[in-house]
N, C-alpha and C positions, 0 to 999 in steps of 0.2 A: 814656660820661659821662650819671649823669642830668638830663634837662633840669628849672629849676625853674620849677614855676609861681608864678602873681602871686599877694601876701601877699594876707593878711587885714588889716583895719583892727583893731589894737588901740592900750590905753592904754602908752606908750611908762614900762619903770620908769628910775629914776634912771640907771643906768649899766648899759653893753651887762653880760650875766653868761658869762662864758667857762664852757666847759665844764672845762675843769681842777677850776676852784673849783666848779660844781655839784656833778661828781664826790667828792670829798673830803666836801664838806657832808653830801650825799646816803649816800654810804656810812657817817661817823658818826652819821648818824642813826638808821641801821640797827642798826649796833652797840648804840646807847645802849638802843634797844628792846630789843637782847637777842634779834636773829634768830638764825636759827641759822648758822655758819659753811657750810653748804652751800648755805643760801639766798642767804647776802651771794654768793658764791662766782658766784651765777648772774646774780644780777644786778649783777655787774660787768663779768662776760661780757657780758651781753643791750648793757648799754648802751658796751661799745667798742665794739658792730656798729652802732650808732647812730653812735658820735664815727666811726669809720671813713666809714659813708655821707656824716655831714655834712662830711670834710673832700676824698673823691674822685666822692662824688657831687654836692654843691652846688659845688664849687670846689676848688680848687687850696692853700687853708688853712683854719684853726678857724672857724667859723659860732658864731656867738655865741647861745646859747639863747634869746635877747628877739627873734632873725631869724627864728626858725623858724615856718614855715605851717602851717595844716589842710593845705594841698595835699604840704608837704612830707613830713609823717607819713603822707599817702597813698602817697606815692613812696619812703617808707622801705619801707613793707611789699612794694611791686615791686623794688625794690632784691632785697629778699632771697629775693623768690623768684625774680629772676636769677642767686641766691650756690646756688639748691637745697634754701634751709630748707626741712624738714620743716611741714607747718600746724602739728601743737604747737607748736616752736621759733618760729616765725611771730608766733604766739599769745603764746606767752611774751614775745618780746622787742618787741611792741608793748603790753603790757599794762605792764612794767616802764619802759618810755616813759611812756608815760602817770601810772605814779606817782610819776617824778620830777617832770615837769610840775607835778602836781598840789602836790608837795612845794613847787617854787619860786614857783607860786600862794599859796600858804597862807601861806611867809613874804614876800609882797609882793615877790619880785625879779625877776618877771616879771609884766606887766599882765595878760592873761588865757590862760588855761586853753587850749589850742588841742588839746589830746589830750581834753578833758573828752568823753566819751559815743565816743571814737573806734571804729570797729568792728573787733573782731579775729574770726579766723576761729575758725567752732567747736571747740572741742576734740574730738580722738578718743581714745578713753576706753582706757586700756592696761590688759592684765589684770598686776596687781600681783604683785610677785613674794612667793611664801609657802615656810612649812617647816610640816609639821606640828606644830602644840604640844606635843605630849605628847613629842616626839624633840626637841622646844627646852629645856621643862624639865628633862628626863634629862640633856642633856646639860650645863646650868645645876647641878645637883643634883649631878655629876660631878666639878664643877671642886674643887681646894683651897683648903682652908680655913684655912692654919696660922697666920693673923696676920689684924690685924684690919682691913687693906686689904683681901687677897682673900674677907676676910666679906663684906665694903662691895661690894664687885665682887659676888658669887652673888647678895646679896639684891637688889641693886639692877638686874641683869638679870633675875631670878626676878619681881622685879612687874614689868618693861616686858611681861613674857610673859605672865603673869597677868592686868590690867587693859589692855594696849594703849592708856595711858596717853602723850603728849609728851615729848619731851626736856625741853621747856619748863617742864613742870608737879613735875619731877623734883626740882629741888633744892628745892622749898617743903615737900616732903613730912617732919612732923615725927613723933616717937614718939607722940605724944598723938592724929594723925588715925588710928592703928589702935584700931579694938574688940575687947574680949576676945569677944566673936562671932565675930569671922573678916572684919571689914570694914573698909575704906579708904576716909576721907575726902579726898578729892583735890577743892583747893582751888584757886581764880583765877579766870579767866574764863568756867570752865564748872565748875562746883563741884557734885559729885555723890558719892554713895557706893557702892561698890564691894565685892562679896564674892570675899574670898582665900580662897584653902588655908589648912588647919590648919597644913600644914607650911610655909607660907612665914610665917605668922603666927609660928609658933614660931623660926623665922631671926631675923625682929624682934627678938622679946624676947629673943636669944641677942646681936643686935649691941647692943642697950642697954645690956647689963650690961659691955660694955666702955669706955663712955660715960654714966653715970648720969645724969651735970647735966649734958648735954648735950641741948636741945630738938628739934636738926636729927638727920635720920637719916643724910642721907647728907652726910656731912663731905667736901670739898676736901681732898685730900692732896698735900705735897710729899717731897720724900725727907729731910726731919726729921722728918716721921710727917702726924698729923691735923689740920686748920687748924681756925679757930675760927668757918667760915663754911662753908656749904654748897658742892657740887660746882656747877658751872657747868654750861649746856646744852653748852658746848664740850666739859667736861669727858665730859659723858657719849656723846657722840657719839664723841669717843677710844678711850674705854673698849670701846664695842662694833667699834669696828674694831681695835682691839689681842685683843680674846676672839673674834671671827670664827673667826680658825685653829682655834682652843683648841675651839670647838664640834662642831664636825668636819661643818658641817652645807651648805659653800658659801658663798658670799655673803649677809652679813647685813649690814645698816644698821640703823637705830632702827626706821623705817619697817617692815622687815620685821616685826618684831617686833607693830605694831597691827595691817597687816594678816593676820598669822598668827592672831591672837586674834580676827579677826574673823567668818576661815574657820572655827575652833574655833566660836565660837559658833551661827553659822546650821548646822554640821552637827548641831548638837545641841539644834534645834528654836527655839532664840532667835529672837523677832519682831525685824523690821527695826526697830521703833519699840525696842525696847529696844537693842538693838543701837545705835543715835544716843544715845539716854540715856547707854550707859557709855561712849562713843567722846566726849561732852559737848560734839555735834554740834547745832546749831540747826537746820539744815537737812535733806534728806535727797540734796543734792545727789550728797553723799562718794558716796552709794553707786553712782552709776554705775559706776564702776570697777569693782565687786565683782559688777556684775552676770554677766560671762561665769562666773565660779567658780562662782555663785550656782547659772547654768543648767546648768553641767556637772556640778554636785555634785546635783542632783536629776535629770540625766539617768540618772547612775550609779544612784541611789537608786531608781528607778523600775525597770530595769535588775534589780537586785540583786534587787527585793522582786517582778519577774514570775519570777525562776528559780526563787525558791525555793517560791512556789504552784502554781507548773506544774508536773502530774503526769509522772513521771518513767516512761521505755518500760520495758515490762516485755522 
């Protein structure tokens, strides 16, 4: 059992906040801000670990979040270590708890955010899973499009492959965002203009002929046909999930499209600054995960160049 350290003085809230209430409220907040189902699933898992710590580490019964101290949070990290949690997992769980406490503080459910600036382990960057984008686009091109739904699916997957846009950006795309010169305007928190292939643009025009009065490009569908509202981010995730086996390229997630687009751009000589713009990223921090792939690509390119310029033996 983990020994509980002394508490830090803080202003008391009007009433104790139990974990069950905080959990439901925070998850509702995540759903309301349209976080992806995968993200919410991870948040839930992380918070369940914290709950286990509160119940097993600090006592035999649930501890109100209003009673948690900074020392408790530090001991939570030690608790995760004892469980053999890997560095990135421990980092993610600590950051999740910080977000929960921040959420409760802003809503005045607890007095002081004891998790503010709580140190977390340095993230260990993993090489993201990618597939050759030309193979990905070709597999998408071969999908059957014998009805409106399948045509929508093909265009949606193709758009992900060529633009590397986020799942949350897909529902906002309208027919008016596509220009005749082959560009797509992405709106939202990171507005930007992206170049697309003429073939993809032609597919968009074909899709528009099936619903000339509808502004949204990617409508949601049910068993009766297209809805009047756009597909949801969760709908995009499910579409990728059911389409992956049909593409025949192994495991495919929405992030695979984005990562594969980055690798393709880099192989074409696109600068890091331009790739960052295309992805809608404000900082270059996200590129840290791509560095191993970039380094491998440079090494292969150098080897190929040397073999091509070296004289052959007679």
